[in-house]
C-alpha positions as CSV (number, residue, x, y, z in Angstrom):
1,M,-1.6,-24.0,-25.6
2,K,-1.2,-21.2,-28.2
3,I,-2.1,-17.6,-27.3
4,S,-4.8,-17.6,-30.0
5,E,-6.4,-20.7,-28.5
6,I,-6.3,-19.3,-25.0
7,R,-8.1,-16.1,-26.2
8,K,-10.8,-18.0,-28.1
9,S,-11.4,-20.4,-25.2
10,L,-11.9,-17.6,-22.8
11,Q,-14.2,-15.8,-25.1
12,N,-16.4,-18.9,-25.3
13,L,-16.2,-19.5,-21.5
14,I,-17.7,-16.2,-20.3
15,T,-20.2,-13.5,-21.3
16,G,-18.0,-10.7,-19.9
17,D,-15.4,-8.8,-22.0
18,V,-12.4,-10.6,-23.4
19,W,-9.8,-8.2,-24.9
20,W,-6.5,-8.7,-26.7
21,D,-6.2,-5.6,-28.9
22,D,-2.7,-4.1,-28.8
23,E,-4.0,-0.9,-27.3
24,I,-5.8,-2.6,-24.5
25,L,-2.9,-4.9,-23.7
26,K,-0.5,-1.9,-23.6
27,F,-3.0,-0.1,-21.3
28,Y,-3.0,-3.0,-18.8
29,S,0.7,-3.6,-19.2
30,V,1.5,-0.6,-16.9
31,D,0.4,0.9,-13.6
32,A,1.6,4.0,-11.7
33,S,5.2,2.5,-11.5
34,L,7.9,2.6,-14.2
35,Y,7.4,-1.2,-14.9
36,Q,5.8,-2.8,-17.9
37,I,4.7,-6.3,-18.6
38,I,2.5,-7.1,-21.6
39,P,-0.4,-9.6,-20.8
40,K,-1.8,-12.1,-23.2
41,V,-5.4,-11.3,-22.6
42,V,-7.6,-9.0,-20.4
43,I,-10.8,-10.3,-18.9
44,I,-13.6,-8.1,-17.4
45,P,-16.0,-10.6,-15.9
46,N,-19.7,-10.1,-15.2
47,T,-20.2,-12.5,-12.3
48,E,-18.4,-14.5,-9.6
49,K,-19.0,-17.7,-11.5
50,E,-17.1,-16.3,-14.5
51,V,-14.1,-15.5,-12.2
52,I,-14.2,-19.0,-11.0
53,S,-14.4,-20.4,-14.5
54,V,-11.4,-18.3,-15.6
55,V,-9.3,-19.4,-12.7
56,K,-10.2,-23.1,-13.2
57,F,-9.3,-22.7,-16.9
58,A,-6.0,-21.0,-16.0
59,N,-5.2,-23.7,-13.4
60,K,-5.9,-26.5,-15.9
61,N,-3.7,-24.9,-18.6
62,K,-1.1,-23.5,-16.2
63,I,-1.6,-19.8,-17.2
64,S,-0.9,-17.0,-14.8
65,V,-3.9,-14.9,-13.5
66,T,-3.4,-11.5,-12.0
67,V,-6.3,-9.4,-10.6
68,R,-6.1,-5.7,-11.2
69,G,-7.9,-2.8,-9.5
70,A,-7.5,0.8,-10.7
71,G,-3.8,0.5,-11.7
72,T,-2.6,3.1,-9.0
73,G,0.0,0.8,-7.6
74,L,3.6,2.1,-7.4
75,V,5.5,-1.2,-7.5
76,G,4.0,-3.2,-10.3
77,S,1.9,-5.5,-8.1
78,A,-0.8,-6.0,-10.7
79,L,1.4,-6.6,-13.8
80,N,1.9,-10.0,-15.4
81,N,2.2,-11.7,-18.8
82,G,-0.8,-14.1,-18.6
83,I,-4.5,-13.3,-17.9
84,I,-5.4,-10.0,-16.3
85,I,-8.8,-9.9,-14.6
86,D,-10.3,-6.4,-14.0
87,L,-13.1,-6.5,-11.5
88,K,-14.5,-3.0,-12.3
89,K,-18.0,-4.5,-12.7
90,F,-18.0,-5.8,-9.1
91,D,-19.1,-2.4,-7.7
92,S,-21.9,-3.2,-5.3
93,I,-22.1,-1.2,-2.0
94,S,-24.3,-2.2,1.0
95,I,-24.0,0.0,4.1
96,E,-25.0,-1.4,7.5
97,K,-24.7,0.2,10.9
98,N,-21.0,-0.4,11.6
99,Y,-19.8,-2.0,8.4
100,V,-20.1,-1.9,4.7
101,E,-20.1,-4.8,2.3
102,I,-18.4,-3.9,-1.0
103,G,-17.4,-5.5,-4.3
104,A,-13.7,-5.5,-5.1
105,G,-14.2,-3.1,-8.0
106,V,-15.7,-0.3,-5.9
107,M,-13.7,2.9,-6.1
108,K,-13.0,4.4,-2.7
109,G,-14.1,7.9,-3.9
110,N,-17.6,6.6,-4.6
111,L,-17.7,4.7,-1.3
112,D,-16.6,7.9,0.6
113,K,-19.4,9.9,-0.9
114,K,-22.0,7.3,0.1
115,L,-20.6,6.9,3.6
116,K,-20.4,10.7,4.2
117,K,-24.2,10.9,3.7
118,K,-24.5,8.4,6.6
119,G,-22.0,10.2,8.8
120,K,-19.5,7.4,8.4
121,F,-16.0,6.8,7.0
122,F,-13.7,3.9,6.2
123,P,-10.4,4.9,7.9
124,P,-7.6,4.0,5.4
125,N,-7.0,7.1,3.3
126,P,-4.2,6.8,0.7
127,A,-3.3,10.2,-0.8
128,I,-4.8,9.1,-4.1
129,G,-7.5,7.1,-2.3
130,P,-10.5,8.3,-4.3
131,F,-9.0,6.8,-7.4
132,C,-8.1,3.4,-5.8
133,S,-10.3,0.3,-6.0
134,L,-11.2,-1.4,-2.7
135,G,-9.8,-4.7,-3.9
136,G,-6.5,-3.0,-4.5
137,I,-6.6,-1.3,-1.1
138,I,-7.1,-4.7,0.6
139,G,-4.5,-6.4,-1.6
140,N,-1.9,-3.8,-0.6
141,N,-3.0,-3.3,3.0
142,A,-3.3,0.4,2.2
143,S,-3.0,3.0,5.0
144,G,-2.7,6.8,4.8
145,S,-2.4,9.8,7.1
146,R,-5.0,8.6,9.7
147,T,-3.6,5.2,10.3
148,L,-2.0,6.7,13.4
149,K,-5.3,6.7,15.2
150,Y,-7.6,4.4,13.1
151,G,-5.3,1.8,11.8
152,S,-4.5,0.3,8.3
153,T,-6.8,-1.8,6.2
154,I,-5.9,-4.9,8.1
155,D,-7.2,-3.3,11.3
156,N,-10.6,-2.4,9.7
157,I,-11.8,-5.5,7.9
158,K,-14.3,-8.1,9.1
159,E,-14.6,-10.6,6.2
160,I,-13.2,-11.5,2.8
161,T,-14.7,-13.6,0.0
162,F,-12.2,-14.8,-2.6
163,V,-11.4,-17.4,-5.2
164,D,-8.2,-19.4,-4.6
165,G,-5.8,-20.9,-7.2
166,N,-8.0,-24.0,-7.6
167,G,-11.0,-22.0,-8.5
168,K,-12.7,-22.6,-5.1
169,K,-14.8,-19.8,-3.6
170,I,-13.9,-19.2,0.1
171,T,-15.2,-16.8,2.8
172,L,-13.0,-16.2,5.8
173,P,-13.1,-16.2,8.7
174,H,-16.3,-18.4,8.3
175,D,-14.6,-21.4,6.6
176,Q,-13.4,-23.3,9.7
177,K,-11.5,-26.0,7.8
178,I,-9.4,-23.4,5.9
179,G,-9.0,-21.4,9.0
180,K,-7.6,-24.3,11.0
181,K,-5.0,-24.9,8.3
182,I,-3.9,-21.2,8.4
183,I,-3.6,-21.3,12.2
184,S,-1.5,-24.4,12.0
185,L,0.9,-22.6,9.7
186,T,0.8,-19.5,11.9
187,K,2.0,-21.5,14.9
188,K,5.3,-22.2,13.0
189,I,6.1,-18.6,12.6
190,N,9.1,-16.9,14.3
191,F,7.3,-13.7,15.4
192,K,10.6,-12.1,16.6
193,R,11.4,-11.5,12.9
194,F,8.3,-9.5,12.3
195,P,9.0,-5.7,12.6
196,K,7.5,-3.8,15.5
197,V,6.0,-1.0,13.5
198,S,2.5,0.4,13.2
199,K,2.4,-0.1,9.4
200,N,3.6,-3.1,7.4
201,S,2.7,-4.3,3.9
202,C,5.6,-6.8,3.5
203,G,5.0,-10.5,3.0
204,Y,2.0,-12.3,4.5
205,R,0.8,-10.8,7.8
206,L,0.6,-13.9,9.8
207,D,1.4,-11.8,12.9
208,R,-2.2,-10.6,12.8
209,V,-3.7,-14.1,12.4
210,N,-3.9,-15.2,16.1
211,S,-7.2,-16.9,16.0
212,I,-9.8,-18.4,13.6
213,K,-11.8,-15.1,13.7
214,N,-8.8,-13.3,12.2
215,T,-7.9,-15.7,9.4
216,H,-9.3,-13.5,6.7
217,K,-6.4,-11.0,7.4
218,I,-4.0,-13.3,5.6
219,L,-5.5,-12.0,2.4
220,V,-4.8,-8.4,3.4
221,G,-1.5,-7.3,1.7
222,S,-1.2,-10.5,-0.2
223,E,-1.4,-8.8,-3.6
224,G,-3.6,-11.3,-5.3
225,T,-1.1,-14.1,-4.8
226,L,-3.3,-16.2,-2.5
227,G,-6.7,-15.5,-4.0
228,I,-8.8,-13.1,-6.1
229,I,-10.8,-11.0,-3.7
230,L,-14.5,-10.7,-4.8
231,S,-16.0,-8.9,-1.9
232,A,-15.4,-7.8,1.7
233,K,-17.0,-6.4,4.8
234,L,-15.2,-3.3,6.0
235,C,-15.4,-1.6,9.4
236,L,-16.8,1.9,9.6
237,K,-16.2,4.8,12.0
238,N,-18.3,7.9,12.8
239,I,-17.0,11.1,11.1
240,P,-15.6,13.4,13.8
241,E,-17.7,16.5,14.4
242,N,-14.7,18.8,14.5
243,R,-11.0,18.8,13.7
244,L,-8.0,21.0,14.5
245,L,-5.0,21.1,12.3
246,F,-1.5,22.6,13.1
247,V,1.1,23.3,10.5
248,V,4.5,23.5,12.1
249,E,7.9,24.7,10.6
250,Y,11.2,23.1,11.7
251,Q,14.7,24.3,10.8
252,S,16.1,20.8,11.4
253,I,14.6,17.5,10.1
254,L,16.2,15.8,13.1
255,D,14.5,18.2,15.5
256,A,11.1,17.4,13.8
257,A,11.8,13.7,14.2
258,D,12.5,14.1,17.9
259,N,9.4,16.1,18.4
260,C,7.3,13.4,16.6
261,V,7.9,11.1,19.5
262,I,6.3,13.6,22.0
263,I,3.5,14.5,19.6
264,K,2.5,10.9,19.1
265,N,2.0,10.4,22.8
266,S,-0.7,13.1,22.7
267,K,-2.7,10.8,20.4
268,P,-3.3,13.0,17.3
269,S,-5.4,11.6,14.4
270,A,-2.6,12.4,11.9
271,L,1.1,13.4,12.1
272,E,2.5,14.0,8.6
273,F,5.9,15.2,7.2
274,V,7.0,17.1,4.1
275,D,10.5,18.2,3.2
276,R,11.7,21.5,1.8
277,L,11.2,20.6,-1.8
278,T,7.5,19.9,-1.2
279,L,6.8,23.0,0.9
280,K,8.1,25.2,-2.1
281,N,4.9,24.2,-3.9
282,I,2.6,25.3,-1.1
283,D,0.9,28.8,-1.4
284,F,2.3,30.2,1.8
285,K,5.3,32.3,2.8
286,F,7.5,30.1,5.0
287,R,10.8,31.2,6.6
288,K,13.8,30.9,4.4
289,N,15.6,28.4,6.7
290,T,12.6,26.1,7.0
291,S,13.7,22.5,6.2
292,C,10.5,20.7,6.8
293,L,6.9,20.8,8.0
294,L,4.8,18.7,10.3
295,F,1.0,18.5,9.8
296,V,-0.6,17.6,13.1
297,E,-4.3,17.0,13.4
298,Y,-6.6,16.2,16.3
299,D,-10.3,15.2,16.0
300,S,-11.3,15.0,19.7
301,N,-10.8,17.0,22.9
302,L,-9.8,20.0,20.8
303,E,-9.5,22.7,23.4
304,Y,-7.4,20.4,25.7
305,N,-5.1,19.3,22.8
306,E,-4.7,22.8,21.5
307,K,-3.3,24.1,24.9
308,R,-1.1,21.0,25.3
309,F,0.3,21.1,21.8
310,K,1.4,24.6,22.0
311,K,3.5,23.6,25.1
312,F,5.4,20.7,23.5
313,A,5.7,21.7,19.8
314,T,9.4,22.6,19.4
315,G,8.9,24.1,15.9
316,K,7.1,27.3,14.9
317,I,3.3,26.9,14.6
318,V,2.5,28.8,11.4
319,K,-1.1,27.7,11.0
320,K,-3.8,26.7,13.4
321,I,-6.9,25.8,11.5
322,K,-10.4,24.9,12.7
323,I,-12.4,25.7,9.6
324,E,-13.2,22.5,7.7
325,K,-12.7,24.0,4.2
326,E,-9.3,25.4,5.1
327,I,-8.3,22.2,6.7
328,E,-9.1,20.3,3.5
329,T,-7.1,22.9,1.5
330,W,-4.0,22.2,3.6
331,W,-4.4,18.5,3.5
332,R,-4.6,18.7,-0.3
333,Y,-1.1,20.3,-0.2
334,R,0.1,17.3,1.7
335,D,-1.7,14.7,-0.4
336,L,-0.2,16.3,-3.6
337,A,3.3,15.6,-2.3
338,L,3.8,12.8,-4.8
339,S,2.7,15.1,-7.7
340,F,4.9,17.9,-6.4
341,S,7.8,15.6,-6.2
342,L,7.4,14.5,-9.8
343,K,7.1,18.1,-10.9
344,S,10.4,18.9,-9.2
345,I,12.2,15.9,-10.8
346,K,13.2,16.1,-14.4
347,L,12.1,13.1,-16.5
348,E,15.7,12.0,-17.1
349,E,16.3,12.1,-13.3
350,R,13.3,9.9,-12.3
351,N,14.1,6.4,-11.1
352,P,11.8,3.4,-10.4
353,Y,10.1,3.3,-7.0
354,I,12.3,1.1,-5.0
355,I,13.0,2.4,-1.5
356,E,10.0,4.8,-1.3
357,D,8.0,3.2,1.4
358,A,10.1,1.9,4.4
359,A,8.8,2.3,7.9
360,V,10.7,2.1,11.2
361,P,9.8,2.4,14.9
362,L,9.1,6.1,15.5
363,A,12.0,6.3,18.0
364,K,14.3,5.5,15.1
365,L,13.0,8.0,12.7
366,G,15.9,10.4,13.2
367,K,18.3,7.6,12.4
368,L,16.4,6.8,9.2
369,F,16.9,10.4,8.1
370,L,20.6,10.1,8.8
371,I,20.8,6.9,6.8
372,I,19.1,8.7,3.8
373,D,21.6,11.5,4.1
374,K,24.6,9.1,4.1
375,M,23.1,7.2,1.2
376,N,22.8,10.4,-0.9
377,K,26.4,11.2,-0.2
378,K,27.6,7.7,-1.0
379,F,25.7,7.4,-4.3
380,Q,25.7,11.1,-5.3
381,T,21.9,11.3,-5.3
382,K,19.3,13.7,-4.0
383,T,16.0,12.8,-2.5
384,V,12.5,14.1,-2.0
385,M,10.9,13.0,1.3
386,Y,7.4,13.1,2.7
387,G,5.1,10.8,4.5
388,H,3.5,9.5,7.6
389,A,6.0,10.6,10.3
390,G,3.8,9.4,13.2
391,D,4.1,5.8,11.8
392,G,7.8,6.2,11.0
393,N,6.8,5.7,7.3
394,I,8.7,8.0,5.0
395,H,8.4,8.1,1.2
396,V,11.7,8.7,-0.5
397,R,12.0,9.6,-4.2
398,I,15.5,9.3,-5.6
399,I,16.7,12.2,-7.8
400,S,19.6,11.3,-10.1
401,H,20.4,10.9,-13.7
402,R,18.9,7.5,-14.4
403,Q,21.0,5.0,-12.5
404,K,22.5,1.9,-14.0
405,M,20.6,-1.1,-12.8
406,K,23.6,-2.3,-10.6
407,T,23.7,1.0,-8.9
408,L,20.0,0.9,-8.1
409,E,20.5,-2.6,-6.8
410,K,23.2,-1.4,-4.4
411,I,21.1,1.6,-3.3
412,S,18.2,-0.7,-2.4
413,E,20.3,-3.3,-0.7
414,T,22.1,-0.7,1.4
415,Y,19.0,1.0,2.4
416,F,17.0,-2.1,3.2
417,D,19.8,-3.6,5.3
418,Q,19.8,-0.5,7.4
419,V,16.0,-0.3,7.7
420,I,15.9,-4.0,8.8
421,K,18.6,-3.3,11.4
422,L,16.5,-0.5,12.8
423,G,13.6,-3.0,13.3
424,G,11.7,-1.6,10.4
425,T,9.9,-2.9,7.3
426,I,10.8,-2.4,3.7
427,T,7.3,-1.4,2.9
428,G,4.7,0.3,5.2
429,E,1.8,0.6,2.8
430,H,2.7,0.3,-0.9
431,G,3.4,-3.5,-1.0
432,D,6.1,-5.7,-2.4
433,G,5.3,-6.1,-6.0
434,I,8.1,-6.3,-8.6
435,A,10.1,-3.7,-6.7
436,R,10.7,-5.5,-3.4
437,S,9.6,-9.1,-3.4
438,E,13.2,-10.3,-3.6
439,F,14.0,-8.7,-0.2
440,I,11.2,-10.3,1.8
441,K,13.3,-13.3,2.8
442,K,15.9,-10.8,4.1
443,Q,13.4,-9.1,6.3
444,Y,11.7,-12.2,7.7
445,G,14.4,-14.8,7.6
446,Y,14.6,-18.2,5.9
447,K,12.2,-20.0,8.3
448,N,9.4,-17.5,7.9
449,F,9.9,-17.3,4.2
450,Q,9.5,-21.1,3.9
451,I,6.2,-20.8,5.7
452,F,5.1,-18.1,3.3
453,K,5.9,-20.5,0.5
454,E,3.8,-23.2,2.3
455,I,0.8,-20.8,2.5
456,K,1.2,-19.9,-1.2
457,K,1.3,-23.7,-2.1
458,F,-1.8,-24.3,0.0
459,F,-3.9,-21.7,-1.7
460,D,-2.3,-21.8,-5.1
461,P,-0.6,-25.1,-5.7
462,K,0.2,-24.5,-9.4
463,K,1.5,-21.0,-8.7
464,I,-0.8,-19.3,-11.2
465,L,-2.0,-16.4,-9.1
466,N,0.1,-13.3,-9.7
467,P,3.5,-15.1,-9.9
468,G,6.7,-13.2,-9.4
469,K,5.4,-11.5,-6.2
470,I,6.1,-12.1,-2.5
471,T,7.4,-15.7,-2.6
472,S,9.3,-15.2,-5.9
473,H,13.1,-15.3,-6.3
474,N,12.9,-13.2,-9.5
475,K,15.2,-10.2,-9.7
476,R,13.0,-7.2,-10.3
477,F,15.3,-5.4,-12.8
478,K,15.1,-8.4,-15.2
479,I,11.4,-7.7,-15.8
480,I,11.5,-3.9,-16.2
481,E,10.8,-3.4,-19.9
482,N,10.2,0.3,-20.3
483,F,12.8,1.8,-18.0
């Protein structure tokens, strides 16, 4: 079918927007990564029926369909060369006592404002969360700084309604027939190959599908490869009445890593890390020999935790903050770590996000820092590091004159080999996308990967939903077009 025929057919099929202007296609050809793929057409549907109609049309004509949220992804998860569906008009919010029902296009910043008026919050809080769509947050299994206490998206979701690759609307966990099929595939999994970490956005999370009531969780982190999420019911928590934040200096990153193990046992709500390059951007006079900071927050038993923390913190406590506005100011410093890192890296020294999101068991965090140090020496690179230390999830930005593709391949292979040996995951919260899908089989093994492919075939037999992700064998560097 010619591109012109595809576009005209879609225009006649739905009442929503159908775009193919060059400027629109270029806008949707990129996200927050350094990857670019030009789509054939962009659809902004008005209704669920229109989504179903588009998927059925794509299925019949074997055209790829990729759902896109706000375009904040760092690994090219929502890029493809077929039909792009933007669900921005699916923005309904219905708040109940302990959950909220949302459309996939709801922006988290808008949801947060409405929930705050009710004294509630949805726990996952990516650093750029206000600018993320909820569909994208579910598709990536997004997390954030408070995952340590409240869990990732997969821990805070009750129900998902989606359209599979056949154009069938499904609601899990209510659809018992679909649920039984998922459970039958789950029973084949070798769970020993799943990393024992508190955050994981790699592959399909069958380790969390242990009963019919949890079958909806297979969609969380699936990056639109199993279905196009239309709506979901999300769990809510009460906003804590008070918080206490400590900012702690360390002269050694390894000392900070060791201290994290002890700190985590005290059950903080957040335990975050930034390196020396990040703290240079913070409006505060730190000691000259400070190599990193930990941000440690408690939101319960504050007096007890304050006394206890002062006893086991091995670094120097430079800030103890109880005033809400000041706490938010310091969290903005941490949340701007990505922006700070980009400012500190010259344009010609920026590289695609490849190894930026690995997570390891917390006891192995010090070893991860040593691996990064050895990697820098071997490949003559530098790195900016920050992230969710309490979850063993460190974001690593490579600083180097733009590497040749083969060198980037060696860096990622070396790093991921070591991460997997430590019992970690190649992505804690950003997803697989273009950047990491080829390494999924290495993490989970051949048997599990084959089951992933069975799941993909069950939900999307013609492989039209976001191809090139998760079960793909495509080499990521072959589809980088603007690097």
